TORVOLO-327142 format. One line per 3 residues: number of its first residue (from 1); for each residue x, y, z of N, C-alpha, C, CB. Coordinates in pm, 1 decimal. Each point is the difference from the previous one (the first is absolute). Glycine has a CB too. Layout:
# TORVOLO-327142
NUM> X Y Z X Y Z X Y Z X Y Z ~ ...
END
This chain:
# TORVOLO-327142
1> -2772.7 344.8 -344.4 -8.5 118.6 85.8 11.1 124.8 -85.8 99.9 -126.2 194.8 ~ -181.2 227.0 -164.0 3.0 120.9 -80.8 44.2 120.5 82.1 -181.1 -94.7 -143.3 ~ 225.2 195.9 71.0 46.8 122.4 63.6 -118.1 84.9 46.4 206.8 -4.7 -142.8
4> -188.2 70.7 255.5 -99.2 93.6 52.3 59.9 140.5 -7.3 -101.9 -177.3 154.7 ~ 43.2 262.3 -237.5 52.9 135.1 -19.3 -68.5 98.3 95.0 49.7 -53.2 -241.5 ~ 32.5 130.8 311.7 -47.4 104.1 90.5 60.0 131.8 -48.5 -20.6 -162.1 198.9
7> -64.0 254.9 -236.0 46.7 125.9 -58.0 -37.3 114.4 93.8 -23.5 -91.8 -235.9 ~ 121.6 175.1 266.0 -25.0 115.2 87.5 67.2 123.5 -58.6 -15.2 -150.7 203.1 ~ -66.5 248.8 -239.3 50.8 123.0 -61.0 -103.4 108.8 25.3 131.3 -127.1 -179.8
10> -87.7 241.5 231.9 -97.2 105.8 28.5 -23.6 91.0 -120.2 70.5 -8.0 238.5 ~ -4.3 -20.6 -351.5 -29.7 70.3 -124.9 -103.6 -81.6 -77.3 233.8 103.7 -8.3 ~ -351.5 -49.0 -8.8 -110.5 -75.8 -59.0 33.0 -50.8 -139.9 -157.9 136.7 134.8
13> 216.2 -51.4 -218.4 30.7 -40.9 -137.1 102.5 -112.9 -3.0 -50.9 232.1 -77.6 ~ 151.3 -220.8 164.1 102.9 -103.8 7.0 -59.2 -131.4 50.7 175.0 176.3 40.4 ~ -263.8 -168.1 58.2 -64.6 -119.4 54.7 -82.7 -69.8 -107.4 -6.2 106.4 227.9
16> -74.4 -30.3 -301.0 -83.3 -57.7 -105.9 84.6 -60.4 -111.1 -177.8 166.4 53.1 ~ 286.3 -97.1 -88.0 89.6 -50.2 -104.1 62.5 -133.1 40.1 47.1 235.4 -69.7 ~ -2.2 -244.2 194.4 61.7 -124.4 47.7 -100.7 -114.1 -0.1 158.4 133.2 141.2
19> -280.9 -106.1 -98.7 -105.3 -102.3 -0.7 -22.9 -51.7 -141.4 -108.8 108.2 199.5 ~ 93.9 -16.5 -294.9 -25.3 -39.0 -138.8 115.2 -81.4 -58.0 -139.2 204.9 -27.6 ~ 260.6 -165.3 62.9 116.7 -70.8 -52.5 10.3 -141.8 57.0 117.5 220.2 -25.4
22> -141.8 -234.2 153.7 3.6 -133.5 61.3 -105.1 -89.9 -64.8 81.3 98.8 218.4 ~ -202.3 -47.6 -233.6 -107.7 -79.0 -61.0 35.2 -39.6 -143.0 -167.2 118.5 144.7 ~ 230.1 -29.6 -217.0 39.1 -28.9 -138.4 108.1 -107.3 -5.6 -58.8 234.7 -63.8
25> 158.3 -223.9 150.5 109.7 -97.5 1.9 -51.1 -138.1 41.8 163.2 184.6 53.9 ~ -252.0 -189.5 44.8 -58.4 -127.8 42.1 -72.5 -65.6 -117.4 -25.1 86.3 236.4 ~ -47.2 -6.0 -312.9 -78.3 -51.8 -111.9 87.1 -39.5 -118.4 -188.6 142.2 74.6
28> 284.9 -58.7 -109.6 76.5 -19.9 -123.2 123.2 -87.8 17.1 -81.3 220.2 -71.5 ~ 142.1 -220.3 190.0 128.3 -67.8 18.3 -10.0 -128.0 82.9 107.3 221.7 -17.6 ~ -229.1 -265.0 42.2 -21.5 -125.9 72.5 65.0 1.0 138.1 -10.7 -117.8 -219.0
31> 9.9 233.1 281.9 45.3 10.6 138.7 -119.0 -33.6 89.7 176.3 177.6 -57.8 ~ -159.4 -275.6 143.3 -109.7 -40.2 88.2 -0.7 89.5 123.9 13.7 -239.7 -83.5 ~ -113.8 323.0 90.7 -7.0 91.2 112.9 -130.4 76.9 1.4 246.8 19.2 -4.1
34> -266.9 55.4 110.5 -118.5 84.5 12.5 33.3 119.7 87.6 -153.1 -199.5 -28.9 ~ 82.4 307.7 4.8 13.5 117.8 85.1 -94.1 -17.9 118.6 62.4 150.4 -197.6 ~ -6.5 -153.4 316.6 -81.9 -22.6 119.6 -22.3 128.0 80.2 87.6 -232.7 8.5
37> -5.4 334.5 -35.4 -15.3 126.0 73.2 59.5 113.1 -81.8 8.0 -120.7 221.4 ~ -85.2 228.0 -239.6 53.9 120.4 -64.8 -53.7 120.4 77.4 13.6 -113.0 -231.6 ~ 76.6 183.8 297.1 -38.4 106.0 93.1 96.4 117.9 -9.4 -100.5 -171.7 153.3
40> 58.9 283.1 -92.8 89.9 115.8 10.5 46.3 21.6 143.5 -115.8 104.8 -195.3 ~ 76.7 -194.6 283.7 31.9 13.2 142.2 90.9 -114.9 44.8 -220.6 117.7 40.2 ~ 344.1 -88.8 -0.2 92.9 -105.8 40.2 -46.0 -80.2 121.6 179.9 140.2 -92.6
43> -264.8 -81.1 176.5 -48.7 -73.6 117.3 -81.5 -122.8 -40.4 -3.3 214.6 129.0 ~ -66.9 -204.5 -240.9 -77.1 -114.2 -49.6 93.1 -113.3 -43.1 -183.1 156.0 -74.5 ~ 298.6 -119.0 22.3 99.1 -100.8 -39.9 55.6 -70.7 123.0 59.2 135.7 -204.0
46> -34.0 -59.8 308.2 50.7 -60.3 124.0 -99.9 -99.8 57.4 130.7 208.7 46.5 ~ -258.0 -174.5 -50.6 -103.8 -90.8 49.8 -4.1 -126.9 -84.0 -133.8 195.9 83.1 ~ 147.9 -180.2 -213.8 1.9 -117.3 -88.2 118.0 -90.3 33.2 -111.5 133.5 -181.0
49> 227.4 -75.1 198.0 122.1 -77.3 24.6 -7.4 -78.7 130.3 128.2 171.0 -127.6 ~ -196.5 -116.3 226.3 -10.1 -67.8 130.0 -71.7 -133.6 -10.5 -0.7 222.4 110.3 ~ -97.0 -230.2 -200.1 -84.0 -120.5 -6.0 23.8 -86.3 -123.2 -167.8 125.7 127.6
52> 241.1 -74.4 -225.8 19.0 -74.2 -125.4 147.4 -23.0 -31.8 -213.2 97.6 -83.5 ~ 294.5 -107.3 186.0 144.7 -9.9 -17.9 45.3 -132.6 -60.0 22.8 152.9 191.5 ~ -110.6 -253.4 -194.9 39.2 -129.3 -56.9 -20.6 -5.8 -151.4 -58.1 -105.8 217.8
55> -9.3 203.9 -274.9 -27.5 -0.3 -143.6 123.2 42.2 -79.6 -240.8 50.6 47.7 ~ 234.3 -76.0 -178.9 108.6 41.4 -89.9 -25.4 144.9 -40.0 34.4 -238.3 -87.3 ~ 0.0 329.3 176.0 -36.1 140.3 -16.4 103.1 77.9 -80.9 -120.6 -13.5 216.0
58> 68.2 102.4 -300.3 82.9 94.4 -75.4 -50.1 140.0 34.0 43.9 -167.7 -190.3 ~ 38.0 243.6 261.2 -37.1 135.4 41.2 59.0 100.6 -98.5 -10.2 -71.0 243.4 ~ -77.5 148.9 -304.9 43.2 106.2 -91.2 -32.8 132.0 69.3 -37.9 -143.1 -212.1
61> 142.6 212.6 254.5 -17.5 112.9 91.4 61.7 128.4 -53.6 -1.3 -161.1 188.1 ~ -69.3 269.6 -164.7 61.5 131.7 -16.1 87.0 24.7 123.5 -196.2 89.0 -141.5 ~ 293.1 -1.7 129.9 84.2 29.5 116.5 -55.0 118.2 79.1 199.1 -89.3 -123.1
64> -249.9 190.4 52.4 -47.5 120.7 68.7 -151.4 -2.3 15.5 194.5 128.5 -92.0 ~ -240.1 -129.7 216.7 -143.2 7.2 28.6 -29.4 126.3 80.4 -18.4 -252.7 -3.4 ~ -102.4 305.8 -15.9 -46.7 107.5 87.9 -54.2 -64.6 127.7 -56.0 153.6 -198.3
67> 147.2 -213.0 272.4 -38.0 -81.4 114.7 117.7 -4.4 96.1 -160.4 -139.5 -139.8 ~ 133.5 101.7 262.5 108.7 -11.9 98.0 97.6 -111.3 -37.6 -154.8 85.2 177.3 ~ 107.8 -181.6 -254.3 84.3 -113.0 -40.7 46.9 22.2 -142.7 -123.7 -157.3 155.0
70> 255.0 157.3 -177.9 47.8 6.7 -137.7 20.3 -141.6 -54.1 111.5 223.1 45.4 ~ -82.5 -231.1 -173.9 11.9 -130.4 -63.6 111.5 -85.3 55.9 -90.9 102.5 -201.0 ~ 199.0 -39.8 244.1 112.9 -75.4 54.3 -35.1 -63.4 134.4 157.0 154.3 -119.0
73> -222.4 -77.1 204.8 -41.5 -55.6 129.2 -106.7 -107.6 -17.4 54.0 218.9 108.8 ~ -141.8 -196.8 -204.7 -101.6 -100.4 -31.3 66.2 -129.9 -45.5 -162.6 182.1 -63.4 ~ 259.3 -169.1 -25.3 70.0 -118.5 -50.9 77.0 -71.4 110.4 18.5 110.6 -223.1
76> 38.5 -34.2 315.1 75.3 -61.5 109.4 -92.7 -83.7 89.3 164.3 192.3 -5.6 ~ -282.9 -142.5 31.8 -96.0 -76.5 80.1 -46.0 -124.4 -75.2 -75.1 211.8 112.2 ~ 50.1 -196.3 -241.3 -38.0 -115.7 -82.6 109.6 -104.9 3.8 -137.4 147.8 -149.9
79> 260.4 -103.0 135.1 112.3 -93.5 -3.6 15.5 -73.6 132.9 113.9 147.6 -167.1 ~ -143.8 -82.1 276.0 4.6 -67.1 130.2 -105.5 -109.8 9.4 85.4 211.4 103.6 ~ -202.3 -184.6 -162.1 -107.8 -99.7 0.4 22.9 -109.5 -103.2 -156.8 176.7 77.2
82> 214.5 -137.2 -189.9 8.0 -88.9 -116.2 141.4 3.0 -59.4 -246.0 37.9 -47.9 ~ 334.2 -120.5 96.7 138.7 1.4 -47.4 15.9 -32.8 -147.7 64.5 -63.6 227.3 ~ -162.1 -8.8 -285.3 17.3 -48.1 -137.0 -93.7 63.9 -101.5 74.7 -210.9 98.3
85> -158.3 303.2 -56.5 -90.1 65.0 -95.2 78.0 96.7 -89.7 -190.9 -21.7 164.5 ~ 128.7 55.8 -276.7 63.3 90.8 -96.4 -43.1 144.4 27.3 6.9 -185.0 -172.9 ~ 88.6 276.5 156.2 -29.2 142.9 12.6 55.4 71.7 -122.8 5.6 -12.4 254.6
88> -91.7 91.4 -317.9 39.7 83.5 -113.4 -34.7 144.4 36.0 -36.9 -189.6 -170.3 ~ 132.6 279.3 151.7 -24.7 141.6 27.5 -23.4 76.7 -130.0 141.6 -15.2 207.7 ~ -239.3 104.7 -203.4 -23.1 95.6 -107.6 19.2 139.4 58.7 -162.9 -156.3 -122.1
91> 245.7 237.9 59.2 22.4 135.2 53.0 53.9 92.3 -108.3 43.5 -96.0 227.3 ~ -67.8 222.0 -207.8 55.1 100.8 -91.2 138.1 45.2 44.2 -231.5 75.2 -53.3 ~ 278.5 -125.9 167.4 126.3 47.0 57.6 105.0 -111.7 -5.7 -126.0 159.3 152.5
94> 205.9 -157.0 -257.0 98.9 -106.4 -20.8 100.8 -7.2 113.8 -27.6 28.4 -245.4 ~ 57.4 85.5 306.6 102.0 2.6 105.2 -40.2 -82.4 122.3 67.6 225.9 -80.2 ~ -195.9 -252.7 94.9 -46.9 -76.7 115.7 31.2 -149.4 -11.4 -180.5 168.7 28.5
97> 222.0 -210.7 -146.1 27.2 -143.0 -19.5 109.9 -49.7 93.4 -70.3 22.5 -238.7 ~ 167.5 63.5 270.3 109.6 -42.0 87.6 -47.8 -26.6 142.4 157.2 132.3 -141.0 ~ -264.8 -66.1 180.4 -51.2 -20.8 135.4 -53.1 -141.5 20.2 -56.5 242.0 10.0
100> 12.5 -304.3 -117.7 -51.5 -137.2 13.2 110.1 -95.4 44.3 -170.7 47.2 -177.5 ~ 294.2 -17.5 139.7 112.7 -83.0 44.8 31.8 27.7 146.8 93.3 -1.5 -234.3 ~ -100.9 128.3 273.4 25.7 34.5 140.1 -102.6 -64.0 93.0 101.9 216.0 -74.8
103> -225.2 -226.9 26.6 -106.2 -61.6 79.8 2.6 -153.4 -8.8 -138.8 205.5 -37.1 ~ 225.7 -259.4 -48.2 11.2 -145.8 -20.6 -136.9 -62.2 -28.1 200.9 -5.2 151.8 ~ -263.2 53.1 -258.0 -138.3 -39.7 -28.2 -12.7 -113.2 -101.7 -63.8 231.6 52.4
106> 173.6 -271.1 -114.4 -4.2 -104.7 -103.7 -108.6 31.3 -104.5 82.1 -170.8 169.1 ~ -71.0 288.6 -227.6 -97.8 44.8 -99.8 27.3 -69.4 -132.7 -22.5 223.9 115.3 ~ -84.0 -273.2 -179.7 17.3 -70.0 -127.3 32.0 97.4 -112.5 -157.6 -177.3 78.2
109> 91.4 293.8 -79.1 27.4 97.4 -106.1 -39.4 139.3 47.4 -36.8 -176.2 -177.8 ~ 92.8 273.6 109.1 -21.5 140.6 33.1 -25.9 71.2 -132.1 149.7 -8.3 210.0 ~ -275.3 46.0 -235.3 -38.4 57.4 -128.7 -28.4 149.1 15.3 -95.1 -221.9 -72.7
112> 149.8 299.3 -19.8 -10.9 146.0 6.3 -123.7 47.1 -76.9 251.6 19.8 19.8 ~ -332.9 62.0 46.9 -117.3 59.1 -64.5 41.7 113.0 -93.6 -141.3 -60.7 199.3 ~ 71.9 80.9 -308.2 -106.7 -85.5 -52.6 57.8 -132.1 -51.8 -135.1 204.8 -61.0
115> 77.3 -314.8 103.7 53.4 -132.2 -32.5 -42.0 -40.0 -140.9 -5.9 -65.3 243.5 ~ 106.0 30.0 -324.7 -27.3 -48.6 -135.3 -61.7 -139.6 10.1 192.5 137.1 -97.0 ~ -295.3 -162.3 16.4 -69.6 -128.8 8.6 94.8 -117.3 -24.7 -210.0 112.9 -75.6
118> 300.4 -98.6 -20.6 93.7 -108.4 -30.7 87.0 -36.1 119.6 1.2 74.8 -237.0 ~ 41.9 27.3 312.4 81.2 -25.2 120.0 -82.7 -69.7 107.9 140.7 201.9 -53.1 ~ -264.6 -157.7 66.5 -88.2 -59.6 101.0 -29.4 -146.2 -34.2 -102.8 226.2 45.2
121> 74.1 -251.1 -170.2 -29.1 -136.2 -46.1 121.2 -90.5 20.2 -162.8 91.2 -168.9 ~ 280.0 -41.6 135.4 123.1 -78.1 17.9 21.7 -34.0 147.2 99.9 111.2 -202.0 ~ -127.2 -16.2 288.9 15.4 -21.0 144.3 -93.3 -110.3 50.1 65.9 241.0 26.2
124> -193.1 -234.7 -62.6 -98.2 -97.8 48.2 29.1 -138.8 -55.9 -171.4 182.2 17.5 ~ 211.0 -188.7 -142.3 32.6 -130.8 -58.3 124.6 -61.0 63.4 -104.3 74.1 -214.1 ~ 203.3 9.9 243.9 120.2 -49.6 68.6 -35.5 -49.6 139.7 143.5 160.3 -131.3
127> -231.5 -88.6 197.8 -45.0 -41.3 133.5 -73.6 -133.5 -7.1 -17.7 241.2 69.4 ~ -68.1 -257.0 -169.5 -75.5 -124.8 -17.3 94.0 -118.1 -24.5 -193.7 131.4 -92.5 ~ 295.7 -110.1 12.1 99.0 -105.7 -24.7 75.7 -34.4 127.7 23.2 77.4 -237.5
130> 14.2 23.3 313.1 70.5 -22.1 126.2 -87.6 -79.1 97.4 129.4 213.7 -34.5 ~ -255.4 -176.7 42.8 -94.3 -68.9 88.5 -13.7 -146.9 -38.8 -123.9 215.6 34.7 ~ 112.8 -242.9 -163.7 -14.6 -138.0 -46.6 123.3 -84.2 29.5 -151.6 82.2 -178.3
133> 269.2 -23.5 165.0 123.3 -72.7 31.2 5.2 -37.2 147.8 117.8 121.3 -185.3 ~ -155.5 -26.9 270.4 -0.3 -25.9 144.4 -100.9 -108.7 34.9 68.9 237.6 43.1 ~ -188.3 -231.3 -103.3 -102.5 -101.2 26.2 45.1 -137.3 -47.9 -176.9 175.8 -19.9
136> 246.0 -177.7 -93.1 50.5 -127.3 -52.8 103.1 -60.7 94.4 -41.3 80.9 -233.9 ~ 130.3 2.1 285.8 100.6 -48.3 94.5 -64.4 -48.1 129.5 166.3 158.1 -99.6 ~ -268.0 -85.6 145.7 -72.0 -42.8 120.3 -63.8 -135.8 -21.5 -43.2 238.6 60.3
139> -21.9 -251.5 -175.7 -68.7 -125.7 -30.7 98.0 -114.6 -9.9 -176.8 126.7 -119.8 ~ 288.9 -100.0 53.6 101.5 -104.1 -14.0 57.5 -36.9 135.6 54.3 82.6 -230.0 ~ -28.3 18.9 312.4 55.6 -26.7 132.2 -93.2 -82.1 86.3 125.2 211.2 -16.8
142> -255.3 -176.4 13.7 -96.6 -74.8 80.8 -13.8 -142.0 -50.2 -122.4 211.0 49.4 ~ 126.6 -228.0 -182.2 -22.3 -133.3 -55.8 115.6 -94.2 28.1 -138.3 103.3 -177.0 ~ 254.1 -50.1 212.7 116.5 -84.3 26.3 5.1 -50.7 143.4 121.0 126.8 -174.2
145> -217.3 -89.3 256.3 0.5 -40.1 140.5 -105.0 -106.8 27.2 81.0 227.9 62.7 ~ -48.8 -315.3 32.8 -97.2 -98.7 45.4 -15.5 13.3 151.1 59.1 -157.9 -190.4 ~ -179.3 131.3 238.6 -28.3 8.7 143.1 8.2 -138.2 63.0 -147.0 200.7 -38.0
148> 225.0 -211.9 144.6 23.7 -127.2 68.0 -34.2 14.7 147.6 181.4 -60.9 -165.4 ~ -251.2 -37.8 219.1 -26.6 -3.2 143.1 88.2 -105.3 63.5 -237.4 77.0 -34.6 ~ 311.5 -36.7 136.2 88.1 -91.6 73.0 -25.8 19.5 148.7 177.4 5.2 -184.0
151> -238.8 -106.4 245.5 -38.0 15.6 139.9 -103.0 109.9 13.5 225.4 -79.6 73.8 ~ -198.9 176.2 13.9 -92.4 111.1 20.4 38.8 122.8 -82.6 -44.1 -86.2 229.9 ~ 145.2 72.2 -312.4 48.7 113.9 -77.5 -32.2 -16.6 -147.8 182.9 33.9 167.0
154> -196.4 78.8 -233.7 -19.8 0.2 -144.4 116.2 72.8 -65.4 -251.6 -6.8 27.4 ~ 297.0 -47.9 -139.4 114.4 56.4 -71.3 -41.1 33.3 -143.3 161.6 -132.0 144.4 ~ -101.4 237.3 -195.5 -15.5 36.6 -140.4 134.8 -22.1 -66.5 -184.2 171.2 49.5
157> 194.2 -277.7 -128.2 129.0 -41.6 -54.7 12.1 37.1 -147.1 7.1 -187.5 164.8 ~ 107.0 243.0 -200.8 30.3 24.1 -140.7 40.2 -131.7 -64.4 72.4 238.3 48.2 ~ -130.6 -268.8 -162.3 26.2 -129.5 -63.0 147.1 -18.7 -35.0 -231.2 3.9 -90.1
160> 301.7 105.0 58.9 140.8 -15.5 -36.2 91.4 -18.1 121.0 -46.2 137.6 -200.4 ~ -11.5 -134.9 321.9 77.5 -29.1 120.8 -0.4 -149.7 32.3 -55.1 229.0 86.5 ~ -29.4 -305.0 -155.5 -15.2 -143.2 28.0 94.8 -80.9 -88.5 -241.8 35.8 66.0
163> 325.1 -119.2 -3.1 90.1 -87.5 -75.0 -66.8 -133.6 -31.7 196.3 110.3 110.6 ~ -251.7 -173.5 -9.1 -76.1 -122.9 -24.7 -93.6 -26.7 116.7 188.3 -93.9 -138.8 ~ -282.4 3.0 115.5 -97.4 -38.7 101.5 9.3 -150.3 18.4 -154.4 193.7 -58.2
166> 156.9 -235.0 182.9 17.1 -141.1 34.4 -120.4 -48.8 80.2 251.5 27.0 -0.2 ~ -305.8 -142.0 -39.4 -110.1 -61.0 73.8 55.9 -83.8 114.5 -144.0 -3.0 -208.0 ~ 88.3 25.2 327.5 46.8 -72.8 118.2 -122.6 -36.3 83.3 225.7 121.7 0.7
169> -281.9 -240.6 -26.4 -123.6 -39.9 65.5 -112.9 91.5 -42.9 128.8 -89.8 195.5 ~ -208.8 140.2 -101.9 -110.4 90.4 -35.4 45.8 144.2 -24.2 -150.4 -145.9 134.1 ~ 278.0 170.9 -115.6 53.6 135.6 -12.7 78.7 17.0 -129.3 10.0 16.2 248.9
172> 5.2 109.6 -285.0 94.6 39.2 -103.7 106.2 87.6 64.7 -177.6 -13.0 -182.7 ~ 302.0 -8.8 142.7 109.3 86.6 44.1 40.7 85.4 -119.6 81.7 -169.0 175.5 ~ -99.4 299.1 -161.7 33.9 93.5 -107.9 140.8 51.6 25.3 -243.8 67.1 -33.9
175> 336.2 -106.1 -52.8 140.3 40.3 13.6 20.0 132.1 -74.6 77.0 -243.2 19.4 ~ -39.8 346.1 57.0 9.3 133.7 -56.2 141.2 56.3 10.1 -238.7 36.0 59.5 ~ 253.9 80.5 -117.7 129.7 67.8 5.2 39.9 29.9 144.0 -43.8 100.1 -225.7
178> -54.6 -64.3 306.1 24.9 31.4 140.9 -76.4 -98.7 88.2 34.8 245.5 -55.6 ~ 17.3 -365.9 73.7 -61.6 -96.9 90.0 -114.1 -78.2 -62.2 64.7 147.5 183.3 ~ -132.8 -226.2 -99.8 -108.3 -87.2 -44.0 -129.8 35.1 72.0 166.0 -182.1 -47.8
181> -277.0 148.8 -17.2 -132.0 16.5 59.9 -77.2 -129.4 -19.1 0.6 250.4 -43.6 ~ -69.9 -294.0 148.2 -81.8 -120.4 -7.7 -147.9 37.7 -5.8 175.5 -130.4 126.2 ~ -251.2 54.3 -206.0 -143.3 23.2 -10.3 -71.0 -131.4 -26.0 39.5 233.1 -85.1
184> -165.1 -240.8 121.9 -79.9 -119.2 -27.0 -66.6 14.8 -136.9 -40.2 -37.4 248.8 ~ 81.9 -46.6 -341.8 -56.2 0.7 -134.5 51.4 -123.2 -73.0 -14.2 254.5 -4.1 ~ -24.4 -269.9 -121.2 52.3 -108.3 -83.4 75.9 60.7 -116.6 -190.4 -153.7 65.8
187> 279.8 75.0 -124.2 74.6 48.9 -116.1 -94.4 34.3 -114.8 197.3 -138.8 69.1 ~ -303.3 59.2 -84.1 -95.3 25.5 -107.9 -66.0 136.3 16.5 -40.7 -246.3 -20.8 ~ -4.1 275.6 141.4 -62.8 130.2 26.3 99.8 113.9 -16.9 -159.1 -110.6 158.4
190> 281.3 86.8 -111.0 99.9 107.0 -0.5 46.8 32.8 -140.8 72.3 -71.5 226.8 ~ -52.5 -30.7 -310.7 46.1 27.6 -136.5 -109.6 69.3 -79.6 152.8 -199.7 8.8 ~ -279.0 169.6 24.5 -111.2 69.4 -65.5 3.7 149.0 32.8 -138.9 -210.0 10.3
193> 164.2 241.1 116.7 12.0 140.0 42.0 119.3 67.4 -66.6 -106.1 -58.2 219.0 ~ 219.5 -10.4 -220.6 120.9 57.2 -59.2 -16.8 27.2 -149.1 134.9 -120.4 171.2 ~ -200.3 28.4 -241.0 -14.3 14.4 -144.8 -89.6 116.6 -38.9 34.8 -243.7 -20.2
196> -115.8 290.9 114.0 -80.6 119.2 -25.6 84.1 126.6 8.3 -200.0 -118.7 90.5 ~ 314.6 108.0 -23.9 86.6 115.7 21.8 122.8 1.1 -90.2 -78.9 2.9 233.6 ~ 127.0 -121.8 -267.9 128.0 -9.6 -70.2 5.2 -129.7 -79.9 113.3 137.0 179.8
199> -36.7 -135.9 -287.7 21.7 -122.5 -78.3 138.0 -59.0 27.9 -153.4 87.8 -178.4 ~ 211.2 -51.1 291.6 137.1 -41.2 32.4 7.2 -125.8 85.7 63.6 237.5 -14.8 ~ -177.7 -292.5 53.7 2.2 -113.1 92.9 -39.4 -130.2 -69.2 -54.2 156.7 187.0
202> 119.4 -265.3 -143.2 -19.8 -130.7 -63.0 4.5 -108.2 106.8 102.9 81.8 -216.1 ~ -199.0 -173.5 210.6 -1.3 -112.8 93.3 97.5 -104.9 -52.4 -242.3 45.0 68.8 ~ 361.3 -44.6 -11.6 109.2 -82.9 -50.7 3.5 -139.1 62.7 127.9 208.0 -38.5
205> -210.1 -228.6 138.9 0.2 -127.0 73.9 -131.7 -6.1 76.6 257.1 -6.1 21.5 ~ -299.3 -111.8 18.2 -126.8 -12.1 72.4 0.8 79.2 130.6 -30.5 -225.6 -101.5 ~ 150.4 258.4 150.4 11.1 71.7 127.6 61.5 138.7 -13.1 20.1 -219.5 109.5
208> 3.9 266.6 -233.7 70.7 127.5 -17.0 -59.5 84.3 -113.1 207.5 -109.9 85.6 ~ -207.8 240.4 -62.5 -22.1 99.9 -104.5 123.3 88.3 -2.6 -254.9 -3.9 27.7 ~ 307.1 32.2 -146.5 123.2 77.7 -10.0 -23.6 127.1 -80.6 135.4 -211.0 16.6
211> -63.9 315.6 17.7 1.5 122.9 -78.5 104.5 -17.3 -109.7 -73.8 143.3 199.3 ~ 28.7 -150.4 -323.5 89.0 -27.7 -113.3 110.3 104.2 -14.2 -190.4 -110.7 -114.3 ~ 164.9 230.9 160.5 98.7 107.8 -15.8 126.0 -21.8 82.7 -188.0 154.0 -44.6
214> 180.3 -241.6 144.6 113.7 -18.0 90.4 73.6 -132.5 -19.8 -120.6 142.0 161.9 ~ 82.6 -218.2 -263.2 70.5 -125.2 -28.6 132.3 31.6 -69.5 -219.9 -126.3 -18.6 ~ 328.2 74.2 72.7 131.0 20.9 -62.2 59.7 -128.5 -56.0 35.8 188.8 156.4
217> -79.8 -302.6 -103.0 63.5 -125.9 -40.5 -92.7 -117.9 29.3 228.3 99.0 43.5 ~ -216.4 -203.3 -125.4 -71.7 -125.4 22.4 100.4 -107.8 38.2 -181.4 65.8 -164.6 ~ 163.7 -121.2 282.6 83.9 -110.8 47.2 -72.6 -129.7 -34.6 101.6 139.9 190.5
220> -70.6 -195.6 -307.8 -70.3 -118.8 -49.0 25.7 -121.8 86.3 15.1 92.2 -228.5 ~ 104.8 -102.2 282.3 35.1 -117.7 79.9 -87.5 -9.9 125.5 236.3 14.9 -86.0 ~ -261.1 98.0 149.8 -79.2 0.7 123.1 -145.0 44.8 -21.7 210.7 45.4 123.4
223> -246.3 -21.1 -252.3 -135.4 47.1 -33.3 -37.9 123.7 82.4 -65.2 -236.2 -58.7 ~ 153.2 335.0 52.0 -21.7 123.2 74.7 23.1 122.3 -89.0 69.1 -117.1 211.7 ~ -141.7 222.3 -181.9 24.7 130.0 -60.8 79.6 84.3 98.0 -212.8 -13.8 -137.4
226> 315.6 80.3 86.9 80.8 88.4 83.7 -41.0 143.9 -31.3 195.4 -166.3 6.9 ~ -228.6 240.4 97.0 -48.2 136.6 -17.3 110.3 101.4 26.6 -228.7 -75.0 65.5 ~ 202.7 198.3 -104.3 102.7 103.9 6.6 44.0 32.4 142.1 -94.1 92.4 -207.9
229> 12.5 -124.7 307.3 38.7 24.0 139.3 66.1 -121.5 64.2 -187.4 161.6 16.8 ~ 209.6 -266.3 -98.1 64.6 -121.1 50.3 -95.3 -107.5 46.6 184.9 142.3 64.4 ~ -313.4 -110.1 -51.4 -98.7 -100.9 39.7 -17.9 -103.9 -110.1 -117.2 170.3 143.1
232> 68.6 -286.9 -100.5 -27.7 -108.6 -94.0 -143.0 -47.7 21.4 244.3 -69.9 -3.5 ~ -308.4 28.7 -105.7 -131.6 -63.2 12.4 -9.0 -114.7 -99.3 -105.8 217.6 75.3 ~ 27.0 -317.3 -40.6 -11.0 -120.4 -81.2 -74.1 27.9 -130.2 3.4 -138.2 208.2
235> 28.1 56.6 -308.7 -69.2 9.0 -128.0 -36.1 -140.0 -46.3 123.2 212.7 -59.8 ~ -244.2 -229.8 6.6 -45.5 -128.9 -49.3 58.5 -31.4 -136.9 -209.7 28.3 130.7 ~ 197.5 -154.1 -170.3 59.9 -43.9 -126.7 -64.6 69.9 -119.4 51.3 -222.0 104.2
238> -183.4 224.7 -107.3 -70.5 64.6 -111.3 29.5 149.7 -2.3 -181.7 -173.8 12.8 ~ 178.9 235.4 103.6 25.7 144.4 9.9 143.7 34.0 -39.2 -171.8 15.4 181.7 ~ 263.3 -108.7 -154.4 140.1 22.7 -36.0 14.5 10.7 -151.5 74.9 -124.3 206.2
241> -141.8 36.4 -277.3 6.0 3.6 -146.5 -60.4 129.4 -53.3 -12.9 -250.7 -6.8 ~ -96.6 292.4 69.2 -66.8 122.8 -43.0 90.4 121.6 19.8 -221.8 -102.7 57.0 ~ 284.5 111.5 60.5 84.7 115.6 28.7 125.9 0.8 -85.2 -88.3 1.3 231.9
244> 140.3 -118.1 -260.7 117.7 -6.7 -87.5 -32.0 62.1 -135.6 79.0 -208.9 118.0 ~ -196.4 178.3 -166.9 -39.7 51.4 -131.1 -36.8 147.9 7.5 -81.1 -228.4 -62.9 ~ 7.5 264.2 168.2 -49.4 137.8 13.0 110.5 98.9 32.3 -216.7 -91.8 74.9
247> 307.9 52.1 14.6 99.8 93.2 50.2 141.3 -30.6 -48.2 -143.8 30.6 197.1 ~ 156.0 -138.2 -272.7 131.3 -37.9 -53.7 103.2 -16.4 111.0 -54.7 120.9 -211.9 ~ 16.2 -201.2 314.9 93.1 -24.2 110.4 31.5 -147.6 10.3 -89.3 199.0 122.6
END
C-alpha cells in the first residue's frame, strides 16, 4: 500500500515547492507514494476526502487560506471523515500550532514557513516509518486470526485464544480461553489452517491438536498433557517422545 499525498496551499510558490519536495523524497528515499491532488482551494480537498477516505492519505495543508474555510476547519472535517489519515500543517504563524491541540486534530507535524528541506524530509520519512509499522501490525494481527463457521454463525478466532482442539465424530470441539466452539471439519484440515497462521500447534494424538504454548506438564502415567488452564488432552506414544525432546518436559 502506498501513501496518497494531498497538498493544499494558496501560496503558489509554497505549493510548487512542496510538490517538488514530495517528488524528490519519493524518488530518493524509497518512499512509496504519489501526489494525487495539489490545489489552492480547500473545497477540492473536502470533495476528495468524501470519496477517498479509505486510502492512506497524507494531507499537507496551509492554515491560512483566502477562503471561508481555514486550514483548521478543513483539518477537522478531514479528521471526522478519516480518523487515521495523516495531517501536516505548513504555516508562517508558529503561534497557531497550539490551536491544533484545542481542535484535537491529531496532527503528525507542524512545520514553520519557510520550511527547511531537511526538516521536511525528516518529517516525511518519519511518517513513512510510522505508516509501515502500523501496516505491519495490521498484517500481523490479521494473520493471527482464523475464520470458523459454527451452525449459522461465523467466528473470527485469535489463534492464541485456542488451548486445544478435540475430534468428536464429524465435529471438532475448539477449547478456548472463553468457552468452546464446535465446527464441522477434520483435524487434518484444521491443523493445515492453523499452521498457516502460527507454528504453535501440534497434533499430539489422533484425536487432538494442542497449543504448545499452554502445555505445563506431561502426565506420562495417563498419557495426558496438562495445560495452563487445567485442561487435559491425550498424547500418543510417538508424540510423547517428540515433545519430551522438543520441550524438555
